[in-house]
N, C-alpha and C positions, 0 to 999 in steps of 0.2 A: 844829359841823362840823370846825373846824380846817382844816388844809391837807393833804389826802391826796396831793397831787401833788408836794410837795417844793419845793426852791429852784430846781432846774435842769430846765426842760422843754425837751427837745431835739427840734426840728422836723427830722425826717429828710429828707435829700435823696433823690430818687428816681433810682436807677441806670438808665441807658439803654445799650443796645448800639449798634453802629455804624449800625444801621438805625433808631435812635430808638425801639426797642421796649423796654418795661420789663424789666429784668433782675432777676427775683425772687430768684435765688440770691445775687446780689451784695447785695441788700437784706438778706437774712438775715445775710450776713457782716458787713455794716456794723452791724446791730443787735447782734450778738454782740460785736463789737469795743467799741462804746460802753458796753455793759453791763459787760463784763469790766473795762474801764478805770475804771468807776464815774464816768463823765462826766455821767451824768444821773440824775434821780430819776423822771422820766416821759418817755415818748416821744410825739411828736405825728406822726401820719401824714397826709400830703397837706395840709400847710399851704402857706404861700407858699414856704418853702424847698423843699418837696416838689413845687413847680410844679403845684399842683392845677389851675390854670386851663388847662393844656394836656393834662390827663388825662381819659379818659372815665370815666363813672360806674362801669363794670365794672372798670376798672383801679384806681380808688380803693377799691372794695370788696375786690378781691383783695389790694391792698397792705395793707389793714387786717387781713384774714385772715392774711396772711403775718406781719405784725408781731406779732399776738397769739400765733401759734405760736412765733415766734422768741423773744419776750420770756418766754414760759412762766411768766407770773405774777410774774416778778422785779421788774418795775416796771409802773405803770399805763400803759395805752395810750389816748391821746386821739385821736379821729378828727376831722380837719378835714372838715366837710361843707358848708361855705358854697358857694352857687351864686348865679347872677345873679337867678334867680326864686325866689319863696317856694315855689311848687309843687315845684320840683326839690329845693330844700333840705329840705323835709319828707320827700320820698321817700328821699333819701340819708341823712337823720338816722334815719329808721325802719329803714333797712337796716343802718346802723352799730350801732344798738341791738340788732337781731336777731343780728348777727354776734358781738357781745359786747364792744364798746368800753366802757371805764370811764367815759368822758366824751366829749361832742362839743364841738368848738370851731367857732363859726359866725362867719365874717367878715361885716361889714356888707354889705348888698346893693350891688353895684357897677354901674357904667356908667350907670344911669338917674338917679342923683342924687336919691333919694327924700327927702321931708321927714322931719323928726324923728319926727312922728307915724306916718308910713308905716314908718319903721324899727322903731318900737316894735311895730307890728302884725305886721311880718315875724317878729320874734323871738317875740312872744306866740303866734302861730299855730304855729310850730315847737315851742315849749314845750308847748302844749296837745295837740299831736299825738304827743308822745313821753313817755317816763317815764325819763329819763336826765339826769344833771347836765349843765349847759350852761355853757361858758366863752365869753363874748363876745369879739370880736376887732375892734379898731379900728385901721385902717391907711389913713388918708386919702390918703396918697401914691399908693395904687393904687385905692382905691374912689372917690375924688373927693368924699367927704363925711366929716365928723367926727361922731362920736357925742358929743354935748355932755353935760356932767356931769348936767344935769337929766334927760336921757333915761336915762342909766345909773342914776340914782337910781330912776327909775320901773321900769326893768327888774330892778333888784336886788330889788324887791318880789315878783317871781315866784318861787315856792318853789324851783325847781331851777336858777335862774341863780346860779351859785356865785362867779363872778368875771369879770375882764376881762383880756385882754392888750392893752396899748396901745403903739403905735409911738411911744414917748416922745420920740424925737429931734425930732419935728415940733412938739411942744408940751411943753417941758421941765417945766412945772409942772402938767400935767393930772393926773398921778397924785395930787397933793394935792387938786385939784378933785374927782376921783373919790372920794377918801377922805371929803371933807367931804359929798359928795352921798349917800353910801351908809351912813355910820356909824350913823345913827339908824334906817335902814331895815333893814340887815342888818350888824351889827357885825363879823361874821367874813367879810364879802365879800372875796374874794381879788384883790389887785392885782398883776398881773404886768407888768413892763417887757418890751417886745418889741423892744428895740433894743440890740444889744451895746454900742454906743458909750455908751449911757446907763446902763450897769451901776451904777457908783458913785453918780452923782447921784440915782438914784431910790430907793436903799435908805433914806436918811434921810426920804424922803417917805412911806414906808410900803409900798414894793414888797416883797412877801414872797418874790419870786423873779424869775427871768428866763426868757423863751423865747428860747433862744440857738442860732442856727445855728453860731456859732463854737465851741460846746461840743463839736462833732465833733472839734475839735483841741485845745482848752484847757479842757475841762470841769473838770479838776482845779484849774486856776488860778482859774477863776470861783468854784468852791467855796471856795477859800482866801480870796478877797475877802470873801465873806459871813462866814466864820468869824473872820477878823481883825477885821472891823468889829464883830461881835457881842461880841467880847471886849475892845472898847475900843482896839484897836491900829489906829487910823485911819491913822496915817502909813504903817505897813507895808501896810495894805490899799490905800492910794493908790499905793504903789510897784508892787504886783502889777497893779493896774488900769491904770496908765499904760503898763506894759510890753505888755499885751495890747491896749490901745487902739490902738497902732501897727498891729497886725495887722488889727483890725477896720476901721480907717480905710483901710487899703490895699485892701480889697475894693471900694472905690468909685473906684478909679483910672480915669482917663480919662472921668470924668463918668458912670460906670455907676451907675444907680439901683438895679438889682437886683444883689445881691452874689453870686448863685449861680454865675455863670461862674468868678469868681475862687475862691470857696469850694470849688467842686467840684474844681478843679485842685489846690488846696491839700490837700484830703482825700486825693486820689489819691497825691500825693507823700508825705504824712506816714504814711498807713495802708498804702499798697501795694495797696489795693483799687481795682480799675478800675471806676469808676462812670460813666465816659464824660462827654461834654460835655452841656450842657443841651439840652432839646428846643426846636426852633425855635418861635417867632421869636427866643428868646434866642440869642445867638451865642457860640461858644467864644472863649476868650481868644486874643489875638494873640501872636506870638513875642516882641514887646516887653514885653507884659504878663507873659508867663511868666518872662522874665528878671528883671523887677521883683519878681515873686512869690517866686522862688527867693532873691533877696537878702533879702527881707522875712522869709521863713521862717528863714533863717540868723540874721538880726538878733534874732529873738525865741526863738532856740534850739529850734526845732522840727525842724531837720535839722542 
């Protein structure tokens, strides 16, 4: 199978207008921008960075259609289709397949804290109801449950489960645990780090790439980290990583758990594309946070 999705999977933010309606024209602008800059190898539509949890099913479907048109085959488009219920996840996964997604990404079911066996059944049911590659998505900070290595090993045995995105900052060694749990089941199982801050620490563990919201801004520098590491220039790779680490760390200012409010504001400043504040209940950044952000963007030479 190899890795058809590349090193940098960019989870697109969803632009909103002043009334919190999705701005599809700005979405196209943003997609064209990140592709032209070569900031990504694949696009992810309606993931956590895209605020899928506040979007309707119809909005998620239309965003996928829009992304596929805008990408025009230049990069693969992965559809985030995770929902709280298995039934709704199946329906959205089937719709994404019909629309033409290259792959679907499914977050572990959230809110109800199912058992590991129940999570397995959730993914198996979606797998059996579709005919499209599936990327698992583990993010316990938002779902309330962790996909344990033994579970991921079981899921890797399903033919079209191709890999996993793991919020690696919550468990810094879990990428290694996943590798050990899947290597004999599916040797080419794809391990993606899903935490910008964990870019460098997860590469030696076997992460083949990163799902990075920060790639909207520094996709070129993220790519440089991979290239330097792979040519044995570890000191130089660490220098680039430490520089952008400051940026990623800053998105969590004032105890913010979700980086989107800060990331969105940064994207507007750097790209000039007006994508608006997040959709409620996420709140826009404060004046103090904006001042901090401007200083941070200057510090890492983005403005």
